[in-house]
GULOLO-109137 format. One record per residue (C-alpha): x, y, z; residue number from 0; residue in three letters. Coordinates in steps of 0.05 Angstrom, whole numbers, plus 5000, padded with zeros to 4 digits. Example, Ala and Ser with C-alpha at 12.3 -4.5 7.8 and 13.67 -1.06 7.14 Angstrom:
residues 2
5246  4910  5156  0  Ala
5273  4979  5143  1  Ser
END
This chain:
residues 608
8580  6348  6479  0  Met
8546  6407  6442  1  Ile
8593  6456  6483  2  Ser
8653  6413  6463  3  Ala
8630  6414  6391  4  Leu
8624  6489  6393  5  Lys
8691  6497  6424  6  Arg
8723  6455  6370  7  Phe
8688  6490  6312  8  Leu
8691  6561  6339  9  Ile
8745  6562  6390  10  Gly
8752  6583  6461  11  Arg
8714  6646  6488  12  Pro
8752  6711  6484  13  Leu
8755  6761  6539  14  Lys
8722  6831  6525  15  Ser
8792  6864  6536  16  Asn
8817  6820  6477  17  Glu
8774  6861  6428  18  Leu
8836  6901  6404  19  Gly
8866  6839  6384  20  Glu
8807  6823  6334  21  Gln
8822  6887  6296  22  Lys
8847  6882  6222  23  Leu
8909  6910  6198  24  Asn
8908  6939  6122  25  Lys
8933  6876  6089  26  Thr
8878  6828  6119  27  Lys
8825  6880  6112  28  Ala
8838  6890  6039  29  Leu
8830  6817  6029  30  Ala
8763  6803  6066  31  Ile
8732  6869  6050  32  Leu
8751  6877  5978  33  Ser
8736  6804  5957  34  Ser
8664  6820  5933  35  Asp
8694  6882  5891  36  Ala
8751  6844  5863  37  Leu
8713  6783  5844  38  Ser
8663  6826  5802  39  Ser
8726  6831  5754  40  Val
8704  6758  5735  41  Ala
8636  6779  5708  42  Tyr
8634  6856  5701  43  Gly
8673  6863  5634  44  Pro
8631  6803  5607  45  Glu
8567  6840  5626  46  Gln
8585  6896  5579  47  Ile
8604  6852  5519  48  Leu
8537  6813  5529  49  Ile
8500  6878  5514  50  Val
8544  6899  5458  51  Leu
8541  6831  5423  52  Val
8467  6840  5409  53  Thr
8491  6897  5358  54  Ile
8550  6853  5332  55  Gly
8623  6841  5343  56  Ala
8637  6908  5310  57  Ala
8610  6942  5371  58  Ala
8661  6911  5416  59  Phe
8705  6971  5411  60  Trp
8653  7013  5451  61  Tyr
8675  6970  5509  62  Ser
8736  7013  5516  63  Ile
8701  7081  5524  64  Pro
8646  7046  5567  65  Ile
8702  7016  5615  66  Ala
8729  7090  5617  67  Val
8661  7113  5641  68  Gly
8661  7055  5694  69  Val
8725  7076  5721  70  Leu
8703  7149  5725  71  Ile
8647  7122  5768  72  Leu
8693  7083  5808  73  Leu
8739  7142  5822  74  Thr
8681  7183  5845  75  Ala
8655  7128  5889  76  Leu
8724  7117  5918  77  Ile
8737  7186  5933  78  Leu
8666  7195  5961  79  Ser
8671  7138  6007  80  Tyr
8739  7163  6031  81  Arg
8705  7225  6051  82  Gln
8649  7184  6086  83  Ile
8701  7146  6124  84  Ile
8728  7212  6154  85  Phe
8661  7245  6163  86  Ala
8630  7184  6198  87  Tyr
8690  7150  6229  88  Pro
8642  7099  6268  89  His
8618  7063  6207  90  Gly
8550  7057  6180  91  Gly
8564  7079  6108  92  Gly
8506  7096  6065  93  Ala
8458  7084  6122  94  Tyr
8485  7135  6170  95  Val
8504  7188  6115  96  Val
8430  7184  6083  97  Ser
8394  7185  6152  98  Lys
8437  7245  6180  99  Asn
8431  7285  6118  100  Asn
8370  7266  6079  101  Leu
8325  7240  6136  102  Gly
8302  7174  6168  103  Val
8265  7146  6112  104  Asn
8324  7151  6058  105  Pro
8370  7124  6110  106  Gly
8327  7065  6120  107  Leu
8318  7053  6046  108  Ile
8395  7050  6042  109  Ala
8403  7007  6102  110  Gly
8347  6960  6079  111  Gly
8375  6954  6009  112  Ser
8446  6938  6034  113  Leu
8420  6886  6084  114  Leu
8384  6849  6026  115  Val
8443  6861  5980  116  Asp
8492  6829  6030  117  Tyr
8446  6768  6033  118  Ile
8445  6766  5959  119  Leu
8518  6775  5956  120  Thr
8532  6709  5995  121  Val
8479  6670  5957  122  Ala
8501  6696  5885  123  Val
8575  6693  5903  124  Ser
8574  6623  5931  125  Val
8527  6596  5874  126  Ser
8571  6625  5819  127  Ala
8632  6595  5852  128  Gly
8598  6528  5856  129  Thr
8581  6533  5783  130  Asp
8652  6543  5767  131  Ala
8671  6481  5805  132  Ile
8618  6437  5777  133  Thr
8633  6464  5707  134  Ser
8701  6433  5716  135  Ala
8672  6368  5744  136  Phe
8605  6358  5709  137  Pro
8586  6299  5751  138  Thr
8577  6342  5808  139  Leu
8529  6389  5776  140  His
8468  6355  5804  141  Lys
8497  6371  5875  142  Phe
8501  6444  5862  143  Asn
8456  6463  5921  144  Val
8486  6416  5970  145  Glu
8556  6441  5951  146  Ile
8535  6516  5957  147  Ala
8507  6501  6026  148  Ile
8571  6470  6048  149  Val
8609  6530  6029  150  Phe
8562  6575  6064  151  Val
8568  6535  6126  152  Ile
8643  6534  6126  153  Leu
8651  6608  6110  154  Ile
8600  6620  6168  155  Thr
8643  6577  6217  156  Ile
8708  6617  6198  157  Leu
8671  6685  6210  158  Asn
8646  6657  6277  159  Leu
8716  6643  6297  160  Arg
8729  6719  6293  161  Gly
8748  6769  6246  162  Val
8826  6765  6248  163  Thr
8823  6688  6242  164  Glu
8776  6685  6184  165  Ser
8819  6742  6150  166  Ala
8884  6702  6162  167  Ser
8854  6641  6123  168  Ile
8815  6679  6072  169  Leu
8869  6730  6049  170  Ala
8911  6674  6013  171  Tyr
8862  6659  5961  172  Pro
8844  6733  5951  173  Val
8913  6752  5941  174  Tyr
8927  6689  5893  175  Leu
8870  6712  5851  176  Phe
8899  6783  5845  177  Val
8968  6749  5831  178  Phe
8937  6705  5775  179  Ala
8902  6763  5743  180  Leu
8963  6807  5744  181  Phe
9003  6750  5709  182  Ile
8947  6741  5659  183  Leu
8942  6816  5643  184  Ile
9019  6825  5643  185  Gly
9029  6766  5596  186  Val
8972  6783  5551  187  Gly
8998  6860  5543  188  Ile
9067  6829  5529  189  Tyr
9041  6786  5473  190  Asn
9004  6844  5444  191  Ile
9066  6889  5445  192  Leu
9108  6835  5415  193  Thr
9059  6821  5359  194  Gly
9037  6753  5385  195  Gly
8966  6773  5378  196  Val
8935  6791  5307  197  Ser
8905  6861  5305  198  Pro
8856  6831  5258  199  Glu
8818  6795  5315  200  Leu
8785  6865  5337  201  His
8750  6922  5305  202  Pro
8789  6988  5305  203  Lys
8765  7042  5354  204  Ile
8719  7088  5318  205  Gly
8693  7039  5268  206  Thr
8621  7057  5251  207  Pro
8566  7010  5275  208  Val
8497  7003  5249  209  Thr
8444  7002  5303  210  Gly
8484  7030  5360  211  Ile
8446  7081  5402  212  Ser
8456  7119  5466  213  Leu
8405  7070  5500  214  Phe
8445  7010  5485  215  Ile
8509  7046  5506  216  Leu
8478  7067  5572  217  Leu
8448  6997  5580  218  Arg
8521  6966  5573  219  Ala
8549  7021  5620  220  Phe
8498  7000  5672  221  Ala
8513  6925  5664  222  Ser
8589  6938  5669  223  Gly
8578  6979  5730  224  Ser
8558  6914  5767  225  Ser
8633  6907  5778  226  Ala
8627  6960  5830  227  Leu
8584  6923  5878  228  Thr
8620  6916  5944  229  Gly
8659  6985  5940  230  Val
8616  7009  5999  231  Glu
8637  6952  6048  232  Ala
8699  6987  6077  233  Ile
8659  7045  6100  234  Ser
8608  7002  6137  235  Asn
8666  6963  6171  236  Ala
8709  7020  6199  237  Ile
8701  6992  6271  238  Pro
8738  6927  6246  239  Asn
8802  6965  6233  240  Phe
8861  6973  6281  241  Lys
8874  7045  6304  242  Asp
8875  7095  6276  243  Pro
8816  7064  6243  244  Ala
8794  7118  6193  245  Pro
8863  7127  6166  246  Asn
8873  7048  6156  247  Asn
8804  7045  6126  248  Ala
8819  7103  6078  249  Ser
8886  7076  6054  250  Lys
8854  7004  6046  251  Thr
8797  7035  6005  252  Leu
8846  7070  5958  253  Met
8884  7006  5950  254  Met
8823  6967  5933  255  Met
8800  7021  5882  256  Gly
8868  7020  5849  257  Ala
8868  6943  5845  258  Leu
8798  6941  5817  259  Leu
8815  6993  5765  260  Ala
8876  6960  5741  261  Ile
8845  6890  5737  262  Leu
8779  6914  5705  263  Phe
8812  6956  5651  264  Ser
8864  6900  5638  265  Gly
8811  6849  5627  266  Ile
8769  6896  5582  267  Ile
8828  6913  5540  268  Tyr
8852  6839  5530  269  Leu
8777  6820  5513  270  Ala
8777  6876  5462  271  Tyr
8843  6861  5432  272  Tyr
8833  6786  5430  273  Tyr
8765  6796  5398  274  Gly
8734  6753  5452  275  Ile
8657  6741  5443  276  Thr
8619  6722  5503  277  Pro
8593  6648  5506  278  Arg
8541  6618  5554  279  Ala
8588  6560  5569  280  Glu
8655  6596  5576  281  Val
8668  6658  5614  282  Thr
8707  6715  5582  283  Val
8764  6708  5632  284  Val
8769  6634  5616  285  Ser
8773  6649  5538  286  Gln
8828  6701  5552  287  Ile
8867  6654  5594  288  Ala
8860  6602  5542  289  Glu
8882  6649  5488  290  Glu
8943  6673  5530  291  Thr
8968  6607  5558  292  Phe
8930  6550  5522  293  Gly
8904  6493  5568  294  Arg
8963  6489  5611  295  Asn
8977  6497  5690  296  Phe
8970  6574  5686  297  Met
8898  6565  5652  298  Tyr
8875  6518  5710  299  Phe
8910  6566  5764  300  Phe
8873  6624  5738  301  Ile
8803  6585  5734  302  Gln
8816  6558  5804  303  Gly
8831  6622  5837  304  Thr
8772  6657  5800  305  Thr
8727  6602  5827  306  Ala
8755  6613  5897  307  Leu
8746  6688  5895  308  Ile
8675  6684  5871  309  Leu
8662  6638  5933  310  Ile
8698  6684  5979  311  Leu
8665  6745  5953  312  Ala
8611  6723  6002  313  Ala
8659  6742  6058  314  Asn
8647  6819  6044  315  Thr
8576  6805  6062  316  Gly
8597  6773  6129  317  Tyr
8644  6831  6147  318  Ser
8595  6884  6127  319  Ala
8524  6857  6145  320  Phe
8535  6848  6219  321  Pro
8560  6920  6228  322  Leu
8508  6951  6187  323  Leu
8457  6912  6229  324  Ala
8490  6940  6293  325  Val
8478  7010  6268  326  Asn
8404  6996  6252  327  Leu
8398  6957  6319  328  Ala
8425  7016  6356  329  Lys
8369  7062  6327  330  Asp
8321  7008  6346  331  Lys
8296  6991  6273  332  Phe
8317  6916  6279  333  Ile
8321  6871  6339  334  Pro
8372  6885  6396  335  Arg
8400  6818  6389  336  Met
8445  6841  6333  337  Phe
8482  6886  6384  338  Leu
8509  6826  6422  339  Ile
8578  6799  6413  340  Arg
8589  6726  6412  341  Gly
8643  6683  6446  342  Asp
8697  6709  6396  343  Arg
8675  6780  6402  344  Leu
8644  6782  6330  345  Gly
8572  6799  6322  346  Tyr
8549  6727  6314  347  Ser
8474  6734  6313  348  Asn
8485  6780  6249  349  Gly
8532  6725  6220  350  Ile
8484  6667  6233  351  Ile
8422  6705  6208  352  Ile
8462  6724  6144  353  Leu
8479  6651  6135  354  Ala
8408  6626  6144  355  Val
8375  6671  6099  356  Thr
8429  6659  6043  357  Ser
8421  6584  6047  358  Ile
8344  6595  6042  359  Ile
8354  6633  5979  360  Leu
8405  6583  5949  361  Ile
8352  6528  5961  362  Ile
8293  6570  5937  363  Ala
8330  6584  5870  364  Phe
8366  6519  5867  365  Gln
8433  6552  5870  366  Ala
8420  6583  5797  367  Glu
8418  6656  5820  368  Thr
8440  6688  5753  369  Glu
8378  6727  5748  370  His
8387  6754  5814  371  Leu
8450  6795  5794  372  Ile
8412  6854  5767  373  Pro
8373  6858  5835  374  Leu
8440  6849  5870  375  Tyr
8470  6906  5832  376  Ala
8410  6954  5838  377  Ile
8412  6939  5916  378  Gly
8477  6972  5920  379  Val
8467  7030  5871  380  Phe
8407  7056  5906  381  Ile
8451  7066  5968  382  Pro
8507  7092  5925  383  Phe
8460  7147  5899  384  Thr
8432  7163  5965  385  Leu
8497  7163  6002  386  Ser
8528  7212  5948  387  Gln
8465  7259  5952  388  Thr
8471  7259  6026  389  Gly
8541  7279  6023  390  Met
8523  7336  5974  391  Ile
8471  7361  6026  392  Val
8524  7356  6079  393  Lys
8577  7399  6044  394  Trp
8525  7451  6022  395  Ile
8497  7454  6094  396  Arg
8565  7458  6134  397  Glu
8611  7488  6081  398  Lys
8677  7467  6114  399  Pro
8746  7487  6087  400  Gln
8757  7459  6015  401  Gly
8683  7435  6008  402  Trp
8675  7454  5936  403  Leu
8720  7400  5907  404  Pro
8681  7351  5952  405  Lys
8616  7373  5928  406  Leu
8640  7370  5854  407  Ile
8661  7294  5867  408  Ile
8597  7277  5905  409  Asn
8554  7313  5850  410  Thr
8588  7273  5795  411  Ile
8582  7207  5836  412  Gly
8505  7217  5850  413  Ala
8489  7236  5779  414  Met
8522  7173  5750  415  Ile
8497  7130  5805  416  Ser
8428  7153  5791  417  Phe
8435  7142  5716  418  Ile
8459  7070  5727  419  Val
8399  7056  5776  420  Thr
8347  7085  5726  421  Met
8381  7045  5671  422  Met
8373  6978  5712  423  Phe
8299  6996  5721  424  Phe
8288  7016  5648  425  Leu
8327  6955  5620  426  Thr
8315  6900  5668  427  Lys
8251  6918  5701  428  Phe
8226  6844  5699  429  Ser
8287  6826  5742  430  Gln
8287  6885  5789  431  Val
8213  6902  5798  432  Trp
8210  6867  5866  433  Ser
8255  6922  5895  434  Val
8193  6967  5892  435  Leu
8155  6917  5931  436  Val
8206  6893  5984  437  Phe
8234  6963  6002  438  Leu
8162  6990  6028  439  Pro
8155  6923  6065  440  Ile
8221  6930  6098  441  Ile
8207  7002  6117  442  Leu
8141  6978  6148  443  Phe
8176  6924  6186  444  Val
8232  6975  6207  445  Phe
8178  7023  6238  446  Tyr
8140  6968  6270  447  Arg
8199  6945  6306  448  Ile
8218  7017  6329  449  Arg
8146  7029  6351  450  Lys
8151  6965  6392  451  His
8215  6987  6425  452  Tyr
8187  7055  6441  453  Glu
8125  7025  6470  454  Ala
8165  6977  6515  455  Val
8213  7032  6534  456  Gly
8152  7078  6557  457  Asp
8122  7020  6599  458  Gln
8188  7002  6634  459  Leu
8208  7071  6656  460  Arg
8201  7084  6730  461  Leu
8167  7151  6714  462  Thr
8112  7117  6676  463  Thr
8042  7141  6696  464  Cys
8013  7073  6701  465  Glu
8009  7058  6777  466  Pro
8037  6992  6802  467  Leu
7987  6942  6832  468  Met
7994  6937  6907  469  Ala
8004  6865  6929  470  Ile
7973  6840  6993  471  Glu
7996  6766  6989  472  Gly
8003  6704  6946  473  Asn
7958  6646  6927  474  Val
8002  6589  6909  475  Leu
7980  6534  6862  476  Ile
8018  6466  6855  477  Val
7995  6424  6798  478  Pro
8016  6353  6822  479  Val
8012  6287  6779  480  Ala
8024  6241  6841  481  Gly
8056  6232  6907  482  Met
8133  6232  6893  483  Thr
8195  6265  6914  484  Asn
8187  6315  6858  485  Val
8121  6339  6885  486  Val
8146  6336  6958  487  Ala
8201  6383  6938  488  Asn
8155  6433  6907  489  Ser
8104  6432  6965  490  Ile
8160  6443  7014  491  Asn
8183  6503  6971  492  Tyr
8110  6531  6973  493  Ala
8109  6524  7048  494  Lys
8167  6565  7057  495  Ser
8132  6620  7019  496  Leu
8066  6614  7053  497  Ser
8032  6566  7101  498  Gln
7958  6584  7087  499  Asp
7949  6600  7013  500  Gln
7971  6535  6982  501  Ile
7927  6495  6935  502  Ile
7950  6429  6904  503  Ala
7915  6413  6839  504  Val
7908  6342  6813  505  Tyr
7875  6329  6743  506  Val
7845  6259  6735  507  Ser
7817  6221  6675  508  Phe
7779  6173  6716  509  Glu
7732  6183  6771  510  Arg
7758  6127  6813  511  Asp
7826  6157  6813  512  Asp
7801  6223  6841  513  Glu
7772  6187  6903  514  Lys
7837  6144  6912  515  Asn
7882  6202  6907  516  Phe
7841  6247  6953  517  Glu
7843  6194  7007  518  Glu
7921  6183  7001  519  Lys
7934  6258  6997  520  Trp
7897  6271  7062  521  Lys
7944  6221  7097  522  Lys
8005  6248  7063  523  Trp
7995  6324  7063  524  Gln
7935  6337  7109  525  Pro
7952  6410  7118  526  Asp
7954  6428  7044  527  Val
7888  6437  7008  528  Arg
7877  6390  6947  529  Leu
7831  6408  6889  530  Val
7815  6352  6840  531  Thr
7792  6369  6768  532  Leu
7763  6316  6724  533  His
7782  6321  6649  534  Ser
7732  6293  6600  535  His
7779  6301  6543  536  Tyr
7845  6269  6575  537  Arg
7875  6342  6576  538  Ser
7915  6367  6636  539  Ile
7924  6437  6606  540  Ile
7851  6458  6595  541  Asn
7822  6444  6666  542  Pro
7886  6470  6697  543  Leu
7884  6539  6660  544  Thr
7808  6546  6672  545  Lys
7821  6539  6748  546  Phe
7881  6585  6749  547  Val
7839  6638  6713  548  Asp
7782  6632  6763  549  Thr
7830  6636  6822  550  Ile
7868  6696  6790  551  Glu
7800  6732  6780  552  His
7779  6724  6852  553  Lys
7852  6739  6881  554  Ala
7859  6804  6841  555  Ser
7796  6831  6876  556  Asp
7835  6825  6940  557  Ala
7903  6848  6913  558  Asn
7929  6781  6915  559  Tyr
7977  6751  6861  560  Arg
7971  6679  6836  561  Val
8038  6642  6834  562  Thr
8036  6573  6798  563  Val
8092  6527  6826  564  Ile
8107  6474  6773  565  Ile
8148  6410  6797  566  Pro
8199  6386  6747  567  Gln
8249  6331  6749  568  Phe
8315  6343  6712  569  Ile
8344  6278  6686  570  Pro
8418  6265  6696  571  Lys
8433  6263  6620  572  Lys
8404  6309  6570  573  Gly
8379  6255  6521  574  Trp
8336  6228  6576  575  His
8287  6282  6565  576  Asn
8261  6252  6502  577  Ile
8236  6193  6544  578  Leu
8189  6237  6584  579  His
8126  6276  6562  580  Asn
8150  6342  6589  581  Gln
8082  6361  6618  582  Ser
8112  6416  6660  583  Ser
8139  6455  6600  584  Leu
8070  6449  6566  585  Leu
8037  6478  6629  586  Ile
8089  6532  6636  587  Arg
8077  6549  6560  588  Ala
8002  6553  6568  589  Ser
8006  6599  6627  590  Leu
8064  6643  6609  591  Leu
8023  6699  6578  592  Phe
7972  6705  6634  593  Arg
7978  6776  6655  594  Arg
7974  6772  6732  595  Asn
8001  6697  6740  596  Val
8071  6686  6764  597  Ile
8102  6620  6742  598  Ile
8158  6586  6781  599  Thr
8190  6520  6763  600  Thr
8220  6478  6824  601  Val
8271  6430  6793  602  Pro
8287  6366  6824  603  Tyr
8351  6337  6799  604  His
8355  6260  6787  605  Leu
8423  6226  6806  606  Lys
8421  6165  6761  607  Lys
END
């Protein structure tokens, strides 16, 4: 039944040679890898105005030069990540660049920051999209957490079905959002050019503003730069592209940059010209749409596609998190299970872990993750800064042909990214201080995992200096609970291995049971030695493990190994297991970590 449900939800398993069919073309890749960056248009411009409104509406004209600064940073990042795509065509993005050029620790800081950032991407995006839906239907507000979890599960199932299938479905809402905003910006600019919008609604550019300062402007710039989260996702996901992967990834990145620049600057310009003031209950995009179209179909179309893109922004995390995890797992800094492809050739373990951790965050913060947005933004600007710096080191060290313009691009990107990072720390320290705690913890965990894998590797090599113990023979211990076909099956198996060193062990709770069982055993299996153990506390495990330890100690002196053969019957139907006490599983679990004890389960399959 479970297998049938899995097939229904995820689809049939794919052969390894079908991997090429799971690669993305540019159209689908643009949709699923740009959803995070494009969705930030819905809140990035608003973040600038929220800072400027503290000075007054007269300061809103500063949103235009601040937006120009954001676009300069976007250009530097796009050009830089384009260089990263060709320099590191196997993916890994900021982690690989930082590790190769700045060292392991900076690489792990970048990688760890991005892993956490992708988890936050899913939690924040889904929660924001849920808020947009429940704002339209207030009666659903009390179910925010449940709705957000359902969305996470649906997106997870889509991604488990494979990259191309999820892209085929999720591409439509992304392109609908882009289409809706192009209409909004186009009609808005047409209204402005035809005099449909009064120029009195906004302050003129250059109007003197009392109380404005460089600190306020930098703070607004840093807040607006949150619109650039997700720009790095394409460089992490190069292996998902059809060949030639670097060329296709580069073209997709440039297209994403162009779309983001047009949409971001268009919303900023309309918000300025319309004199939009940010309000807690209504988003800036909603106000612009209402001013442009009124409360008609187009207004609700724009709001609906905005809600969808906010939810589907989570898909960028699902695309980039597993591939980043693969690079970290290859270097043995996280568990190797992240290297395994699932039935549909996706890295399903990474997808599932991302979903589970995101759901935990949603529950912990009751789907109200607004105060996580600064943490979410700084989690990506730290890797931005490190990757740009890493590329600076690469160009200075290698000096390839035409390296000077590339160096200038990366230097500008690194400086601006560093300024944004510092501004987040200075202006929102109460919300981002946890970065200073979790990054050292993540590094500690990475190194502990790496140390474990290195220790395991040293011990598993044939060249290890630790000599293997010579084995002269086996002592076979068979725990028995009665005289049944299950026990007879296990005794016969034990006899096939050894005729002399077999010990059957029976644990009794009553003295009378011991004598009765011994008498019956002598008649049933006279050639197999029986040891009866009395349990004062009605426990099978404690007396049995003490007996095994005693035999193991004596056997090791003679270079003998102890093998515990556990009889176990297997019911015909899986649900029948809950009707039995599973003593065999408990015995196995209690003996599993005994150093020189081998455990063998002999199954006896029931037929009805």
